[in-house]
Structure formats: structure tokens, C-alpha cells
C-alpha positions in Angstrom: -0.3 31.6 -33.3 3.2 32.2 -31.9 4.4 30.0 -29.0 5.1 33.3 -27.3 1.5 34.5 -27.3 0.3 35.6 -23.9 -2.4 33.5 -22.2 -5.9 34.7 -23.1 -5.7 34.9 -26.9 -6.8 31.4 -27.9 -10.6 31.1 -27.9 -11.1 28.1 -30.2 -14.0 25.8 -29.1 -11.4 23.2 -28.4 -8.6 22.5 -27.9 -8.7 25.4 -25.4 -5.8 27.3 -24.0 -3.7 25.6 -21.3 -2.0 27.4 -18.4 1.8 27.6 -18.7 2.3 25.9 -15.3 0.1 23.0 -16.5 2.2 22.6 -19.6 5.4 22.8 -17.5 4.2 19.9 -15.3 4.5 17.6 -18.3 8.3 17.9 -18.3 8.6 15.4 -15.5 10.6 12.1 -16.0 9.1 8.8 -17.2 8.3 6.1 -14.6 7.0 2.6 -14.7 3.2 2.4 -15.0 3.0 -0.8 -13.0 4.6 0.6 -9.8 3.9 2.5 -6.6 4.9 5.9 -7.9 2.5 5.7 -10.8 -0.3 4.4 -8.5 0.3 7.4 -6.2 0.0 9.7 -9.3 -3.2 8.0 -10.4 -4.7 8.3 -7.0 -3.9 12.0 -7.0 -5.7 12.2 -10.4 -8.8 10.5 -9.0 -8.9 12.9 -6.1 -9.0 15.8 -8.6 -11.5 14.3 -11.1 -14.1 12.8 -8.8 -15.4 16.2 -7.5 -15.4 17.5 -11.1 -17.7 14.6 -12.2 -19.6 14.9 -8.8 -19.2 11.2 -8.2 -18.0 8.6 -5.8 -17.4 6.2 -8.6 -13.9 5.8 -10.1 -13.0 7.9 -13.1 -11.7 5.9 -16.1 -8.7 7.5 -17.9 -8.2 6.6 -21.6 -5.2 7.7 -23.6 -7.4 8.6 -26.6 -9.6 11.3 -27.8 -13.1 11.4 -26.4 -14.3 9.6 -29.5 -12.6 6.5 -28.1 -14.8 6.5 -25.0 -17.9 7.2 -27.2 -17.0 3.9 -29.0 -16.4 2.3 -25.6 -19.9 3.3 -24.5 -21.5 1.7 -27.5 -19.4 -1.5 -27.4 -20.1 -2.0 -23.7 -23.8 -1.2 -23.7 -25.8 -4.3 -23.0 -27.3 -6.2 -26.0 -30.2 -4.4 -27.7 -31.0 -1.5 -29.9 -29.5 2.0 -29.5 -31.6 5.2 -29.7 -29.4 8.1 -31.0 -30.5 11.6 -30.3 -29.1 13.9 -33.1 -29.1 17.7 -32.9 -25.7 18.6 -34.2 -22.4 17.3 -35.7 -21.1 15.5 -32.7 -24.4 13.8 -31.8 -24.5 12.7 -35.4 -21.0 11.3 -34.9 -22.2 9.3 -31.8 -25.0 7.8 -34.0 -22.4 7.0 -36.7 -20.3 5.2 -34.1 -23.3 3.1 -33.0 -23.9 2.1 -36.6 -20.3 1.4 -37.4 -20.1 -0.9 -34.3 -22.9 -3.0 -35.8 -25.6 -2.0 -33.4 -29.2 -1.7 -34.4 -29.4 2.1 -34.2 -32.4 4.4 -34.6 -32.0 8.2 -35.0 -34.5 10.6 -33.5 -34.2 14.4 -34.1 -32.1 15.7 -36.8 -32.7 19.5 -36.4 -29.6 21.3 -35.1 -31.2 24.4 -33.6 -32.5 22.9 -30.4 -32.3 19.9 -28.1 -34.3 16.8 -29.2 -37.6 17.2 -27.4 -38.5 14.8 -24.5 -41.8 14.1 -26.2 -40.0 12.8 -29.3 -37.7 10.7 -27.1 -40.7 9.2 -25.2 -42.5 8.4 -28.4 -39.4 6.5 -29.6 -39.0 4.7 -26.3 -42.7 3.6 -26.3 -42.4 2.2 -29.9 -39.8 -0.5 -29.0 -37.3 -1.4 -26.3 -33.8 0.2 -26.3 -30.8 -0.9 -24.4 -29.3 2.6 -24.4 -29.6 6.0 -25.9 -26.8 8.4 -26.9 -26.9 12.1 -26.3 -24.5 15.0 -26.6 -24.9 17.2 -23.5 -23.2 20.3 -24.9 -23.1 20.4 -28.7 -19.8 22.1 -29.7 -21.0 22.6 -33.3 -24.1 24.7 -32.2 -23.7 25.8 -28.6 -27.0 24.0 -27.7 -27.3 22.4 -24.3 -29.5 19.3 -23.5 -31.1 18.8 -20.1 -29.5 15.4 -19.4 -31.1 15.2 -15.9 -34.7 15.2 -17.3 -33.6 13.0 -20.2 -32.2 10.4 -17.8 -35.2 10.4 -15.6 -37.4 9.7 -18.7 -35.1 7.0 -20.1 -34.9 5.1 -16.9 -38.6 4.7 -16.8 -38.2 2.6 -19.9 -35.1 0.7 -18.6 -32.9 2.5 -21.1 -29.4 3.5 -20.2 -28.1 7.0 -21.1 -24.7 7.4 -22.7 -23.6 11.0 -22.3 -21.0 12.9 -24.3 -20.2 15.9 -22.2 -17.1 16.9 -24.0 -17.8 20.6 -23.9 -20.0 20.3 -20.8 -18.1 18.8 -18.0 -16.1 21.3 -15.8 -17.9 24.2 -17.5 -21.6 23.2 -17.1 -23.1 21.4 -14.1 -22.9 17.6 -14.4 -24.1 15.6 -11.4 -23.1 12.1 -12.2 -24.3 10.4 -9.1 -27.3 12.6 -8.2 -28.7 12.3 -11.7 -28.0 8.6 -11.9 -26.1 8.9 -15.2 -25.2 5.5 -16.6 -22.1 6.6 -18.5 -20.7 10.1 -19.0 -17.5 11.0 -20.8 -15.4 14.0 -21.6 -12.2 15.0 -23.3 -9.1 16.6 -21.8 -8.9 19.6 -24.2 -12.2 21.4 -23.5 -13.4 22.9 -20.2 -10.9 21.0 -18.2 -8.2 23.1 -20.0 -5.7 20.3 -20.5 -3.8 19.4 -23.7 -5.6 17.0 -26.1 -5.0 13.3 -25.8 -7.0 12.0 -22.8 -10.6 11.0 -22.3 -12.3 10.5 -18.9 -15.4 8.6 -18.2 -17.6 7.4 -15.3 -19.9 4.4 -15.4 -22.6 3.4 -12.9 -22.3 0.1 -11.2 -25.4 -1.1 -13.1 -23.9 -0.2 -16.4 -20.7 -2.1 -15.7 -22.5 -5.1 -14.5 -24.6 -5.2 -17.7 -21.5 -4.5 -19.8 -20.4 -8.0 -19.0 -23.2 -9.3 -21.3 -22.1 -7.2 -24.2 -20.5 -9.1 -27.1 -17.8 -7.5 -29.2 -16.5 -5.2 -26.5 -13.1 -5.4 -28.0 -9.9 -5.0 -26.0 -8.7 -1.4 -25.9 -12.0 0.1 -25.0 -13.4 -2.7 -22.8 -14.8 -0.7 -19.8 -15.1 -3.9 -17.8 -11.3 -4.1 -17.9 -11.0 -0.4 -17.1 -13.1 -1.0 -14.0 -10.8 -3.8 -12.9 -7.7 -1.7 -13.2 -9.0 1.6 -11.9 -9.5 0.1 -8.4 -5.7 -0.7 -8.4 -5.0 2.9 -9.5 -3.8 1.6 -12.8 -4.8 1.8 -16.5 -5.3 -1.4 -18.6 -2.7 -0.2 -21.2 0.3 2.0 -21.3 -0.9 5.5 -20.5 0.1 8.9 -21.9 2.2 9.6 -18.8 3.1 13.3 -19.5 -0.6 14.1 -19.9 -1.3 12.4 -16.6 1.1 14.8 -14.8 -0.8 17.7 -16.3 -4.1 16.2 -15.2 -2.9 15.9 -11.6 -1.8 19.5 -11.5 -5.0 20.8 -13.2 -7.2 18.8 -10.9 -5.7 20.6 -7.9 -6.0 23.9 -9.6 -9.7 23.4 -10.2 -10.2 22.3 -6.6 -8.7 25.6 -5.4 -11.2 27.5 -7.6 -14.0 24.9 -6.7 -16.2 23.4 -9.3 -19.2 25.5 -8.3 -17.2 28.8 -8.9 -16.0 27.3 -12.2 -19.5 26.7 -13.3 -20.5 30.2 -12.3 -17.5 31.8 -14.2 -18.5 29.9 -17.3 -22.1 31.1 -16.9 -21.0 34.7 -16.6 -18.7 34.4 -19.7 -21.7 33.0 -21.7 -24.0 35.7 -20.6 -21.4 38.4 -21.4 -20.9 36.9 -24.9 -24.6 36.9 -25.5 -24.9 40.5 -24.4 -22.0 41.4 -26.7 -23.9 39.9 -29.6 -26.9 42.0 -28.9 -24.7 45.1 -28.6 -22.9 44.2 -31.8 -26.2 44.3 -33.7 -26.7 47.8 -32.6 -23.1 48.8 -33.2 -22.8 47.6 -36.7 -26.5 47.6 -37.8 -26.5 44.0 -39.0 -28.3 40.9 -37.9 -25.8 38.9 -36.0 -27.3 36.5 -33.5 -26.8 33.6 -31.1 -27.6 30.3 -32.8 -28.8 28.4 -29.8 -32.2 29.1 -28.2 -32.1 31.3 -25.2 -33.3 28.5 -22.9 -30.9 25.9 -24.1 -27.4 27.5 -24.3 -24.3 25.9 -23.2 -21.9 28.0 -21.0 -18.8 27.0 -22.9 -19.2 27.9 -26.5 -21.3 30.4 -28.5 -22.1 29.9 -32.2 -22.8 33.4 -33.6 -24.9 33.6 -36.8 -23.8 36.0 -39.5 -26.0 38.0 -41.9 -26.4 36.7 -45.5 -23.5 37.9 -47.6 -21.1 38.2 -44.8 -18.2 35.7 -44.7 -17.6 34.0 -41.4 -14.2 32.8 -42.7 -13.2 36.5 -43.2 -14.2 37.2 -39.7 -12.1 34.4 -38.3 -9.1 35.4 -40.3 -9.4 39.0 -39.4 -9.5 38.2 -35.7 -6.4 36.1 -36.2 -4.6 39.1 -37.6 -5.4 40.9 -34.4 -3.7 38.2 -32.4 -6.7 36.0 -31.3 -8.0 32.6 -32.4 -11.7 31.9 -32.6 -13.5 29.1 -34.4 -15.3 29.0 -37.7 -18.6 27.3 -38.2 -18.8 23.5 -38.1 -20.5 21.1 -40.4 -23.5 22.5 -42.2 -23.2 25.7 -40.2 -19.7 26.4 -41.5 -20.6 29.2 -43.9 -23.0 31.1 -41.7 -21.6 31.0 -38.1 -18.4 31.5 -36.2 -17.8 30.2 -32.7 -16.2 31.6 -29.6 -15.0 29.0 -27.0 -15.3 30.7 -23.6 -14.3 27.8 -21.5 -11.5 26.4 -19.4 -9.3 28.9 -17.5 -10.4 32.0 -19.5 -11.3 35.2 -17.7 -13.8 38.0 -18.3 -10.8 40.3 -19.0 -9.5 38.0 -21.7 -13.0 37.5 -23.1 -13.5 41.3 -23.4 -10.3 41.5 -25.4 -11.3 38.9 -28.0 -14.8 40.2 -28.3 -13.5 43.7 -29.0 -11.1 42.3 -31.6 -14.0 40.5 -33.2 -16.2 43.6 -33.2 -13.4 45.6 -34.9 -12.9 42.8 -37.4 -16.6 42.8 -38.3 -16.6 46.5 -38.8 -13.7 46.0 -41.1 -15.5 43.2 -43.0 -18.6 45.4 -43.3 -16.5 48.3 -44.4 -18.0 50.6 -41.7 
């Protein structure tokens, strides 16, 4: 895409589009990250992020992708086995991280078309003790949403911490960190927060951090105990990506003006509009396009659209690009039979209408209608 493309043409499921004024804020000068000016900037970031996470706890800021804090969650979980809930490509990655860190990891689930059932989770928790379980709140590969509130209530009955990847959830889907007693929840900058890639944010409960002190092999860069020590001084343990922090401060204030509740509502309306469009598309083109996620477990930030047998999802993505818009292809084992529309961040219904019409026109072209 051209750097001169107007805002509202980039509907990839991440990174998402970033407002020009947020990008412009990154052009501020460097400053020492162990000084008063930086601490003032970091405090400003905390004021923006805490209401988004719905927490009174400090928000950790890592100059990494969200995968870094996924590894931090595993490394800093108390000693013991890890239960990994897998229902998509990114929950599979979480399980792989647990295994690569040398943890005794058990996978439950495996089907991509729905959340892992609470019954299956409870059967696993009854079978043996687990220190923690991993879950992806909003699966970017499928558009499936897991009820992390109910999951956490269940896990805590078995003294099992819940490690939540909410990369395409937070700031687009309700996340109540404190009210739901989440042990550790993380996200990335480049999704519903509508920031450039390169930062990860996380919140840990006091209990999780206290128990993290028992964890062996926490490493250095992703030691959340050290993050906890520094965040109370409005600092980061290591040299931060300063330009991205300027953008985070500005975007936090922008989100506050909208309010997180209205932001959630806007995302819900974009999701519902996209699902209605899929239904209308079937009638318009006479072909069986559908929403991959079940109707009662859809995330508000990304929709994976299934394509009929014999139709190339790649051709659809490329045809939409020729019309000036970016959408996503299928991911992982869904690559050939889905495409994805990321309706998250600062997108509007007007912009969404434009990309959906471009997609419908492309599909008519691909079907030779």
C-alpha cells in the first residue's frame, strides 16, 4: 500500500491502521530513560493504560512483541505443570512456548472451530494439579472468543493461575482484569490499541507476582518480578522503545476521550455489521460464504470468512488490494479456505462499509458473475 493511502483502507487483522497524529507523535526527541522527564512520560502512559485494562495494578511495558510476554508468563509461573488450551494457531503457539521453556505442558482441545469447553478444562484440572493454564482470549486465526471470566472462576477453584493472551481482545472486547481476578493478561500494541508494532503490555495480580519469586529459570529480560520493581518507579528494567512510548501516551489519551465502553460498543457494532454483510453476500452472489466462528463465541475485532470449495481466498485478498484495501488471508490450517477482515482499533463503520463493498465486488469478479 502507498504511504499516501487515506486512513480507513488497512483492515489486516494486525498490525492495524494507526492514526496520523499518533504516528506524528513518535517524532519527538530522545531523552534519558533514567530521568524525571521519562518518568513523567511513563506515568502518563500508566494513566492511559490502566482504564483500558480495567485495573488498579501497574501495567508492564515490554519493548517486544506480545510473544515476549507470553514467554514471560510461562517463565514466571510458579513451579508446576502447565495446562494449555488450544483452539487456534496462537493458542498453539502459547503451548509451544510452554514446552520450549521446559515446562511440563499438557494440551487440551485442539479443535479450532470453538472455544475449549469448560467441561474439558475441568476434567483436566481434576486429573492432576496445574500451576497455571494458558488461553488465548480472542483467536486472531479464527475469530473465536473464549469466556475468560468463566474460565478463571473455574481454574481458581483448583488453585490454577490463568495466563491470558488478549492480543486481539483488549481495547476491542471487554477485559475486566481486576473484577475477573485475572492472574496475568497481556496484549500487543498493534491490534485493537491501534499503535505501531513493537510493544507488549501486561498486568499481573499481586498473588501471581508473589508466586513468581519461586519460579526457577525466569531469565533476565522477561523477569516479571523485575518489571514489578521498576514499574513502581515509573521506569522499565531495560532500555525502552522510546518513540513507541510517545505514541502510547497519545493514544491512551485518545482512547480516554472515546471511553473504553464506547470503544467496546463500536467494535461490537463493526462485528455485527460484518456478520450481516456475510449473510447478505451469500444472497448477492449465490455462494456459501460464512463466518467461521460460532455465533455465540465471536470476537468483536476480527472475522474469519469461509469461502466455498473451489474459490481461492488468495485471489480475493489480491483483488481487494487492487481496489485499494488490505485484508488478511487465512492463517495456518485455515489459509486456503478463509480470509480475514480486521475490524479493530480506530476504524469506523464508514470505512468498514467501503472495504466490505470492495470485497463483495472482488468476489463477484472471482466468481465471474
